[in-house]
C-alpha positions, 0 to 999 in steps of 0.5 A: 500500500502506498504509505503517503498521500502527497498534496502539493499546494502552490502559492503564486505571488509573482511572475516568471518571464519565460525563456523558451528553448523548444516548442511543440503543440497538440491541439488545444495545448501548446508545450514550452520547454524552458531554460530553467528546466521547467515546462509550461503548458498553455491552452489555445482558446477558441476565441477570435482571435485565438489566445493562450491561457496558462494551464500547468507548470511541470518541473523536475528537470535540472537543466534546460529542456531541449526537446519535446514530443507528443505520444498518443497512447491508449487509456481507460477513459471513454475517449480511449486515447490520451496525449503523453508528453515526453521531454529531454533535458540538456543532461540527457534525462528523458521524462514522460508526463501525462499531457492532461495534468502534467503528472510525471509518469517515469524518468530515465536520468541516463536516457541519452549520452550527450546533449539531445535535441530531438525526440521522435516517435514513428507510426510504424512502432509507437512502442519506441522512442528515438532520441537524437542529438549531439552524438553519433549515436541514437538512443532507442527507448521503450516509449512506456518505461523509457528504458534504453533498449538499443543504442543505434551507432554506426554514424560518422557525426551528429545524426538525426532520423525519420521513418518513411514508407518504401513503395518498392518493398512495401514496408516502413524503413528508417533514414538517417541524416548526419550533420555533414549531410550523409543520408543512409537507409536502415531496416529496423527489426522490431521484434529484436530491436536490431537496426541494419544498414542498407549498404546500397543506399547512401547519399549526400544530398546537401553537398554542392559541386565544390564538395562543400556541405551544409550543416544539417539539423533535422530530417522529417517525413510526410505522413501521407505521401510515401517516401517524401522527406524533408532535409533541413540544413542551415542554408538549404531545405531539400524535399526528396523521394526515397524509393527502394535504393533510389534517391530522387531530389524534388525541391531545393529552397535556400534561405536568404543570405542574411539569415539561416533556416531554423525549422520546418514542418509538413502541415496536412496533405499539401502544405509545409511551413519553414521559418528562419532565425530572424522571425520570418516564416514561409507558407508553401503549397506542395503540388504533386506531379502532373496527374497524381492526386495528393497522397497517391503513390508516385510512379517512376515517370511522375517523379517531381513535386513542385511548390507554390509560396502561399504567404510570407510572414514577418514577425515585428519584434519592435525593432529589437534584434532576434538573437539565436535561440530567442525565437521558437515556433510550431504549427498547431493544427486546429480543426479549422485552420493551422495556427502559427505559434511563435514565442519570442524570448526577451530579457524583461518581457517575452511575447508570443504571436498567434497567426492563423495561416490563410487557406490554400485558396486564399494563399493562391490569390495573394501576391507571394512576394509581399510579406505579411507583417505579424505583431505580438498577440500579447506578452506573457505577463498580460495573460498571467492573472495573478497580481504581480505587485511586490510587497509594498515595504519588503519588495520581492522575495529573493530567497526562502527556506523552511525553518521546520515543519511550522515556520518559513524564513523569507529574505527580501530585496530590501534586506529584511528577513521574515520568519512566519508560520506556514499557514500565515505565509500561504495566505499572505506571501505577497503582503507579509509586511502588513501582517508581521505584527502578529506574535507568531511572526518575527521580522529582522529589518535591515538584516543586509544592505541590499537584497538577501541572497541565501538562507540556511538553518544548520542541521549539524551544529551541536549546541544544545538548546540553540537554533540558528539561522544564517543569512547571506546578502548582496553586501557579501556579509554572512550573519547569524541569527537566533531563531528563538528570540530573534537576536543578531548573534554575529556578522562576517564580512567575508566576501566582496561580491554577493553570497550565492549559496550556503552548503553544509560539509559532508564531513561531520566527524572531524571536530574542526569541520563539524557544525560548520557552514560553507558560504560561496560567493559569485566570484567563487570565493569560499568561507568556512564559518563555525556555528558552534564557536561563532568564528570564520575559520578559513577564507579561500580566494575566488577563481575564474571558473565555478566551483565543482567539488570540495573534498574533505581530506581531514585525516590528511589535514587537507581541503581540496577545492576543484573547479570546472576548468579541471584545476584543483587547489589543495589547502592545508587545514592546520596552517591555512596555506595553499599546499599545491595545485593540481590540473588535468588528470591529477585533478580528476584522479583526486576527486575519483577517490571515494574514500573521502567525503565530498560536496559536489556542485552545482549542489542542491542548494538551500532553495531547493532543499526539500525533505522527503514528504514521506518522512515530513508533514510539510516540505517547502520549495520556492520557484525562482524566476529568470530574474532570480526572484521567487515567484511561487512556493510549493507546499507539499503536504503528506496528508496522512502525517498531517491528519496523524499529527492531529489525532495523536495530540487530540486526546490530551486537549479539550475544546475549552483549551482551544475555544479561541479557535474551535467552535464549542463542540462536545468532544469525546475524551479519547479515540478508539483504536478502531477509529484510528485504524479506519483513518490512519493505517499503520500509525506506528510507522509514522514518527513525530516531527522534531519539536519546533522551538517556534511553535510556542511563540519566541519565548519558550521559557515563559509558557506552560507546556499545556499552552504550548500544546494548545498552540501547536494544535491550533497551528495544525488545525489552521493548516488543515483549514487552509488545505481543506478550503483549497482542496474542496469545491464549495456548495457541493454537499451541505452536510460536509461543508457545514461541519467544516465551517462549524469546526474550523470556522473555514470559508470558501477560498476565493483567492486564485493565487492558491492552487493545487498540483500533483507530485509524480515520479522522481518527486517531479511536480505538476502545478495548476496555474491560476484559474478563473473558476476553481471548479475547472480543476475538476475538469483537468484529469482523472488523476487530479480528481482522485488526489483531491478527493482522497485528500478531502477524504482524509481531512474531512474524516479528521474534521468530522471526528473533531466535531464528534460525528465520525459515525457519519463520515463515510456518508458525508464523503460519499455524498460529496463525491456523488454530488460533484459530477452534477455540480461541475458539469459534463466535463467532470473527470471521474477519479482515476481508478488506476491511481486509487488502486495504489491506495487499495487498502485505504477505506477512503480510497475504496469509498471514492473508488466505489463512488466513481464506479457507481457514478459512471454510465454503463458505456463508460464502465464497459470501456474501462473494463475492456481496457484493463482486461487486456492487461490481466496476467491471464490475457494473451494480448501482445500489449500485456508486457508490463508486470506493473500494469498487470498488477494494476489491472488485477487490483482494479478489476479485483476491487470491482469484483469485491464491491460491485461484482455485477458490473463484471461479466462472467468471463471477466470475473473468471480472468480476474480470479485466475489473475489474482491467484497467479499474483498470489503465487509469487515466485520470489516469495515461493523461493523465500518460503522454501528457503532457497533464497537468502535475499530479502523479499522485494517490496514489489513482491510483498505489495502484490501478494498482499493485494491478491490475498486481501482481494481474494478473501474479500470477494471470495464468494465472487471468485470461488466459482472460478478457482480451485478454492482449496489450493488457494487456501493452502497457499495462504496457509503456507504464507500465514505459517511462515516463521521467517522475519522477512515474511512477517508482513505477508504472514500477517496479511495471510492470517487476516485473509484466512479469517475473512474467508472463514467469516463467509465460508467456514466449512470450506476453510475447516474442511481444508484444514482438517483434511490436510492435517490428517492426510497431507504427505508432507509433515511441514504441511501438517504442522502448517495446518496445526499452526493455523488451527492455533491462530483460530483458537487464539484470534477467532475462537467463535468461528472455530466453535461449530466445527470443534469436533472435526478439529479435535479429531484431526489433531488427534489423528496426527498423534497416530503411533502407527504412522512412522515418525509422525507422532514425534514430529508433530507432538509439540505442535499437537499438544500445544493445540490440544492445550489451547482447545481445552483452555478455550472451549468448555466443550473440550476436556482432558484427563491427564490420569487416563490420557483421554480427550473428550469433545462435545458436538453440536448434535448432542454427542460426546466423543472420547479419544485415547491419546495413547493410541490416537483412536476413538474410545467411546461415543456418548449420546443422550443429550437433545441439544449441543454439548455446551460443557464437559469435564473429567473427574480427577481420577478420570473415571467419570465425565460430566456433560451439560446441554443448556438447551435440554437443561440437563447434566449427565454423568457418564463412565468414561470407559466403555463397558464390556457388553458395549465393547462386544456389541460394538464389535458385533456391529462392525462385523455386520458390515456397518463400516461405511456409515453408521445407521440410525439403529446402530446409533440407538444401540450405542446409545442404549448400551452406554447409559449415563451414570446419573442425569440431573435436571436444572432450571434456567430462565433462558434455555439458549445462550449466545455463542460468546456467552457459552464460550466465556461463561460455561464451566464445569469444576469437580470439587471432589471425585464425587461432586461436580459444580456447573458454572453458567455465568453467575449461576452456580449449581453442585451435583453429587455423583 
């Protein structure tokens, strides 16, 4: 089960001017890669004229995004298709994102060796992604997992590629174009991922008569015209046909002398667009050869295409020059007409231009030699709907860092530092100066001359009871502040230029370095400052190149500073002088020595320092603009921890103590364990966050502990109120909203600056841009809806509990989820069942899952079920190759089978049941259980086995018709009885699964257990069954009670001395089970004197076994109701039995009489060995008469089963007197 539910909330309080590096579109969205590693997603509106709207910000890449592409993939939504965005960054990292909501799906940090510049997907095999760039190799990746499946080499220089349909061979082939213009043809074997070069097809289309070559940068094909390709180079663009081994040039277009070609694209069937670096783009009509229809195959005698220039467009950049890289363009193919989307990056205010291209008929009628001047449609700041004004006193936020889980430190451009509670910051980031007079906020005015450039809270200093903040500024000073009282402690003027970053040394063992902070300035000078002694220990001079690494060789008394120009300075610590300088290979060898702690740069600075949200309640990350100003903050909440914190602190507080914050509601004094488990799973796995010295104001010495707890709880509840108002849409469910208002005094969020997002793979973020109507957020994607609903569910349960109405929490949540589609409208996105299945054990997720299934139409459900069925492990679909997808499909359909079996057809139920049984028999776990593997069980194996066990047990009545139920039980028995520590979680889950199955089908469980106990050929399997019986006795004794006689007989049979070695092996387990049976159930008794064991049946008989021979000794019949209690006399001569139904106590001889033995032998000799007839039972009954019968009066002749087990007891006070206890009712009978 996924242990954390991350909910990122973003506070937009500024504007970031985009610096575009690449641009693509897929109507109605435009995707823009940026130099800072982020990706902006825009929506192209349908207005006239069209306009862009901010939609999403995707962040995760650490370097510039240099390539983007769109993949069409199948999905479980009604549309069946979904866009997937794939991005590549300068460091070779490839990432896959959902184009709907921007959630990062997977990442390969080593997807390309070099600097990529193109990502290409081809129709002949959408499973593979081709990455080209500044390398003579092309990486071929799996388009789903981004795993590199082949490195395609054999090229002389940087290379690009495309596909084309060869009309001669009637197959799809690949063509490559190197930087110097060499064109080669290749064949790709999809099944083996092998690329083979056609040695007879090599051309040099870009060379002129003097053998000068043009620098090629792209090669694209026409989707509709077989074999037609376009080679783009700086000076020339060539259109040509490839057919077999023939290369047929058709068109050559040369750029104007003063500029170069920048890009081009085919538009539809008979059109293509080219653009140059100076902002001019050309719209061409593609004319087929005479007598050939567009898109038809070209015969040998009809070879040549021609072009007609429809229009020339020139972008007016207001007299500013278009520098290389500042101009990016793409063509967005709308249903009506193509739109040229042009982005122009400027240092202060970037702009964009949207130009609808004229139709081909209009283009033919216009003079092609007169350029059409197009101007910017708007600047990006014009369409940004957040107030971009800075704080009226402090100015822009220049740096920030979380102080702890409750406070945030902010540095401003006027030199001030402000420390505020997180809740206050989230609501007032753009105007904190107007609310900094609160007791919980601290302001260090004029902390620096000029802007504050960096902050850090040391984590490794050893001064107990002291909490410090270090700040660096444009003035080059480093200052230390006391976080508790706000006092200035020390200042160090150690740099001539602004301080860039702070770093804590990785070396923390040497006393000279421990507790120190390294400050690095923009001139690459360093200072080592001790927080413990408040001294500057060393100042290292700057260097012309940036710092790359610091190696701490403290044992050798050296600090080594390495720079990007492969120069390293070795400084001696004791004398603080330069020992020597290393260059080249010596420098590299020193830093490859991994024996010493090392800090690498560019390091993850304080500005991006984000604790894992799985371990922290809140993590904070600032977003820095191109102008080095912070324009937004991401507050990522671990929803489980946030709610857990409130629950664990709730019992110690009352409403009266926090009446200033909470409404006066009657609270329960404590929280039952059942309520906690329904909201927070595995609470022991969540550890408390470190105590915060700022939570109880800044003077912690003059405040009581009780008041500190109250203030802590107030801050947590304030955070919950902010999160719930942001996550919820209001005026949906009156019941839930009324509880939130009365409990937390919350009001609907009307500030579009506070929005939410998603955290995806590798911790990458997708952030929702400000919306005009917050209900539009429910229309983004199923995943975003699912995370929002799950967060609301967790928070609302906590709020409802605080309000004392936790019995109605499920109804409130279901009502809210079911009412959403009607309020939001037809574009509402139902929650993603795939995402919810990650939290399949969570009751909130299951509730939302059920609401989503109930809310969808039959058609949508049919599409969803059909989509996931092909991914089941039992499916033979060629698409069924991902184990992760197989498990997800089994869980999704398994939940449906448990909660809504009627929506699955018989064939789907069968496939799902068989798939769950396949997941149950995990190979890794089988090896572990058999002792053939010493390695730890993988978390993936544990997760899928737990999921299959729980879903099989919960829907056992659904699956039983399609699986071998007994074999499924035997597999679960084996897991439950596994004693290995590595299998502990599996064992716990197996026990719970068995109990769940037993609650619905106990006869099957007990039948399998008893049969295997008596007949299994392997002794370890018999011991496993005995172990399971022991679990039932201890944990679920009432489930076992109706079948107790079968259990006793099975256990006794394992002690048969006639089976070699069996009695010796099972004796410890069997005797322990018998002991527990006698101790737990009043209808089971044991005589140590005679070594007899007796058990009463529900039919009124008492069976006595001789444990020495493991055989039945005697069967005593006479009661007209179930045997509720029995006991042997001290010497074992008598046995007393009781039935509350017939209200009698009977005392019997425990040994069979001589006449009875003779009659029994005679009956066996007459052939009654298979079944016992009614007459034989009567004979036995008449033969073995009770020694005495006592009747007793009882107001109730029936008792509930728990009362029978707990309250009925026999006690022999002497060999001639027995006492019967039925609760408080005690009777004595003389024998």
